[in-house]
C-alpha positions as CSV (number, residue, x, y, z in Angstrom):
1,M,0.0,0.0,0.0
2,R,1.3,3.4,-0.9
3,R,1.9,5.8,2.0
4,A,-0.7,8.3,0.7
5,D,-3.3,5.4,0.5
6,R,-2.3,4.4,4.0
7,L,-2.8,7.8,5.5
8,F,-6.2,8.0,3.7
9,E,-7.2,4.6,5.1
10,I,-6.3,5.7,8.7
11,I,-8.7,8.6,8.4
12,Q,-11.4,6.3,7.0
13,L,-10.9,3.7,9.8
14,M,-11.3,6.5,12.4
15,R,-14.4,7.8,10.7
16,R,-16.0,4.3,10.8
17,R,-14.9,3.1,14.2
18,G,-14.6,6.2,16.3
19,L,-11.9,5.7,19.0
20,V,-9.3,3.2,17.6
21,R,-6.0,2.0,19.1
22,A,-2.7,2.1,17.2
23,R,-2.6,-1.7,17.5
24,D,-5.9,-2.1,15.7
25,L,-4.8,0.3,13.0
26,A,-1.5,-1.6,12.6
27,E,-3.4,-4.9,12.2
28,A,-5.8,-3.5,9.7
29,L,-3.1,-1.9,7.6
30,E,-0.5,-4.7,8.1
31,V,2.2,-2.4,9.3
32,S,4.0,-1.9,12.6
33,E,2.6,0.3,15.4
34,R,5.7,2.5,15.1
35,T,4.6,3.2,11.5
36,V,1.1,4.0,12.7
37,Y,2.4,6.5,15.3
38,R,4.6,8.2,12.6
39,D,1.6,8.4,10.2
40,I,-0.6,9.9,12.8
41,A,2.0,12.5,13.7
42,D,2.2,13.4,10.0
43,L,-1.6,13.7,9.7
44,V,-1.7,16.0,12.8
45,A,1.1,18.1,11.2
46,Q,-1.1,18.4,8.2
47,R,-3.9,19.8,10.4
48,V,-6.1,16.7,10.4
49,P,-8.0,17.1,13.7
50,I,-7.0,13.8,15.4
51,T,-7.1,13.6,19.2
52,G,-5.8,11.0,21.6
53,E,-2.6,9.5,22.7
54,A,-0.5,6.3,22.6
55,G,-1.9,3.5,24.7
56,V,-5.4,5.0,24.9
57,G,-6.4,5.4,21.2
58,Y,-7.1,8.0,18.6
59,M,-10.2,9.5,17.1
60,L,-11.2,12.0,14.4
61,D,-13.0,15.2,15.4
62,K,-16.7,15.2,14.4
63,G,-17.4,17.1,11.2
64,Y,-14.1,16.4,9.5
65,D,-14.4,14.9,6.0
66,L,-12.4,14.4,2.9
67,P,-13.2,15.7,-0.6
68,P,-15.0,13.1,-2.8
69,M,-12.1,12.7,-5.2
70,M,-9.9,11.1,-2.5
71,L,-10.6,7.5,-3.5
72,T,-8.3,4.6,-3.6
73,R,-8.0,2.4,-6.8
74,A,-9.8,-0.5,-5.0
75,E,-12.6,1.9,-4.1
76,I,-13.0,3.0,-7.7
77,E,-13.1,-0.6,-8.8
78,A,-15.8,-1.4,-6.2
79,L,-17.8,1.6,-7.4
80,V,-17.6,0.7,-11.1
81,M,-18.5,-3.0,-10.3
82,G,-21.5,-1.9,-8.2
83,V,-22.8,0.4,-11.0
84,R,-22.4,-2.3,-13.6
85,I,-24.3,-4.9,-11.5
86,I,-27.1,-2.3,-11.0
87,E,-27.2,-1.6,-14.7
88,T,-27.6,-5.3,-15.4
89,W,-30.0,-6.4,-12.6
90,S,-32.1,-3.4,-11.7
91,D,-34.8,-1.3,-13.2
92,C,-34.4,1.8,-15.5
93,E,-34.6,4.4,-12.7
94,M,-31.8,2.7,-10.7
95,C,-29.8,2.1,-13.9
96,D,-30.0,5.8,-14.8
97,A,-29.2,6.9,-11.3
98,A,-26.1,4.6,-11.1
99,G,-24.8,6.0,-14.4
100,S,-25.3,9.6,-13.3
101,L,-23.5,8.9,-10.0
102,L,-20.6,7.4,-11.8
103,A,-20.3,10.4,-14.2
104,K,-20.4,12.8,-11.3
105,I,-17.6,11.0,-9.4
106,E,-15.5,10.7,-12.6
107,A,-15.8,14.5,-13.0
108,V,-14.1,15.2,-9.7
109,L,-11.5,12.5,-9.8
110,P,-7.8,13.4,-10.4
111,E,-6.9,13.2,-14.1
112,E,-4.7,10.2,-13.6
113,L,-7.5,8.2,-12.0
114,R,-10.3,8.9,-14.5
115,P,-9.1,6.2,-17.1
116,M,-9.7,3.5,-14.4
117,I,-13.5,4.0,-14.7
118,R,-13.5,3.6,-18.5
119,T,-11.0,0.7,-18.5
120,C,-12.1,-1.2,-15.4
121,H,-11.7,-4.9,-15.9
122,L,-14.6,-5.9,-13.7
123,L,-17.8,-6.8,-15.7
124,A,-21.4,-7.8,-15.1
125,P,-22.6,-9.1,-18.5
126,A,-26.3,-8.7,-19.4
127,N,-26.7,-12.0,-21.1
128,H,-28.5,-13.7,-18.3
129,D,-32.0,-15.0,-17.5
130,T,-34.3,-12.4,-15.9
131,V,-37.5,-12.9,-13.9
132,A,-40.5,-10.9,-15.1
133,M,-42.4,-8.8,-12.6
134,D,-46.0,-7.4,-12.7
135,I,-45.3,-4.5,-10.3
136,D,-43.4,-1.3,-10.5
137,P,-40.2,-1.5,-8.3
138,V,-39.8,2.3,-8.4
139,E,-43.2,2.7,-6.7
140,L,-42.3,0.0,-4.2
141,R,-39.0,1.7,-3.3
142,R,-40.9,4.9,-2.8
143,A,-43.3,3.2,-0.4
144,I,-40.3,1.8,1.6
145,R,-38.8,5.3,1.9
146,E,-42.1,6.9,2.9
147,Q,-43.1,4.1,5.2
148,R,-46.4,3.5,3.5
149,Y,-48.6,0.4,4.0
150,V,-48.9,-1.7,0.8
151,N,-51.6,-4.1,-0.2
152,I,-50.5,-7.0,-2.3
153,D,-52.1,-9.9,-4.1
154,Y,-49.6,-12.7,-3.7
155,S,-49.3,-16.1,-5.3
156,D,-47.2,-18.6,-3.3
157,I,-45.0,-21.5,-4.7
158,N,-48.2,-23.7,-5.1
159,G,-50.1,-21.0,-6.9
160,T,-52.4,-20.2,-3.9
161,R,-53.4,-16.5,-3.9
162,S,-53.8,-14.4,-0.8
163,M,-54.3,-10.7,-0.1
164,R,-51.8,-9.1,2.3
165,R,-51.4,-5.7,4.0
166,I,-47.8,-5.3,4.7
167,R,-45.2,-2.8,6.0
168,P,-42.4,-2.8,3.3
169,L,-39.1,-2.8,5.1
170,G,-36.4,-3.4,2.5
171,L,-35.5,-5.2,-0.8
172,A,-32.8,-7.9,-1.2
173,F,-31.4,-9.3,-4.4
174,Y,-30.8,-13.0,-4.7
175,G,-30.1,-13.3,-8.4
176,P,-32.1,-13.5,-10.4
177,V,-34.9,-12.9,-7.8
178,W,-35.7,-9.9,-5.8
179,L,-37.2,-10.4,-2.3
180,L,-39.3,-7.9,-0.4
181,F,-38.8,-8.0,3.4
182,T,-41.9,-7.0,5.3
183,W,-43.9,-7.0,8.5
184,C,-47.2,-8.8,7.5
185,E,-50.3,-7.4,9.2
186,L,-52.2,-10.7,8.4
187,R,-49.7,-13.0,10.1
188,L,-48.5,-10.4,12.7
189,D,-45.0,-11.5,11.9
190,F,-42.1,-11.0,9.5
191,R,-42.4,-12.4,6.0
192,S,-40.5,-12.1,2.7
193,F,-42.2,-12.1,-0.7
194,R,-40.7,-12.7,-4.1
195,L,-41.4,-9.7,-6.3
196,D,-42.2,-11.9,-9.3
197,R,-45.0,-13.6,-7.4
198,I,-46.7,-10.4,-6.5
199,C,-49.6,-10.3,-8.9
200,A,-50.9,-6.8,-8.0
201,M,-49.8,-4.0,-5.6
202,E,-51.5,-0.9,-4.1
203,V,-49.5,1.6,-2.2
204,T,-51.8,3.2,0.3
205,G,-51.8,6.8,1.6
206,D,-51.4,5.5,5.2
207,R,-48.0,5.6,6.9
208,F,-46.9,3.0,9.3
209,P,-45.1,4.0,12.5
210,R,-41.6,3.0,13.6
211,E,-42.1,0.4,16.3
212,P,-39.6,-1.6,18.3
213,G,-39.4,-5.2,17.1
214,R,-41.0,-4.5,13.6
215,G,-38.2,-2.8,11.7
216,L,-35.7,-4.0,9.1
217,Q,-33.0,-4.7,11.7
218,D,-35.4,-6.8,13.7
219,F,-36.3,-8.7,10.5
220,M,-32.6,-9.4,9.8
221,K,-32.1,-10.7,13.3
222,S,-35.1,-12.9,13.0
223,W,-33.9,-14.2,9.7
224,E,-30.4,-15.0,11.1
225,N,-32.0,-16.8,14.1
226,W,-34.1,-18.9,11.8
227,V,-31.1,-19.9,9.7
228,E,-29.2,-20.8,12.8
229,R,-32.0,-23.0,14.0
230,L,-31.9,-24.9,10.7
231,R,-28.2,-25.4,11.1
232,D,-28.5,-26.6,14.6
233,D,-31.1,-29.2,13.4
234,R,-28.7,-30.1,10.6
235,E,-31.4,-29.5,8.0
236,T,-30.7,-28.2,4.5
237,I,-31.1,-24.5,4.2
238,P,-33.2,-23.6,1.2
239,E,-31.9,-21.1,-1.4
240,P,-33.1,-17.6,-0.5
241,A,-34.3,-17.0,-4.1
242,G,-36.9,-19.7,-3.7
243,C,-37.9,-18.8,-0.1
244,N,-41.6,-18.1,0.3
245,R,-41.3,-17.4,4.0
246,E,-44.8,-18.7,4.7
247,T,-42.9,-20.6,7.5
248,P,-41.2,-19.1,10.5
249,P,-39.9,-16.6,11.3
């Protein structure tokens, strides 16, 4: 790792973790603690607002940030790869937004780094099978952002139809299928639904409240506990793409 990249990464680690020890920085950067102390001294000399001391830890003052063009080569590759996956697997709105974002970032990158975006060797080819949907994912994402109740007509794996009133919490991609994570008002429990099995959808004007135990983080905890129970029972864990979640949690 170049020294400039290492100094940048120290700042990023402090931003993410808060108070961090020199030992932790040394392990993350694969350098000696002496090198970390020297790098921190150099950053302080450059007026980066770092507080702390050896043996206690260091932290970055709140409000300090870096200009957006300060990206490492690996971060640029991650960005390009993410945009290409979105362009391949998402809808037109997300595709246009991803391309616009990449163009804005390219405009503020240093001249020597801009060719990396156009010549990145990471690809997400579009020659794959897609799963058709009868609903508008743009409208669904808006409902998630605005915390609006949604009524859906759902067909399960056996073709059985049911009407559900749900709180849409988040979307997850298990290629080639998209899952909608929800709190189901019918079951009074968490459920996930495949978007391609939603036959019809109505976004209501009613907003649902934020309640302990019914949010996205609670859903993820419930999901992880369910998977752990399956592992403990030594049962085969089904592929998420085919998960109907008409079973617990």
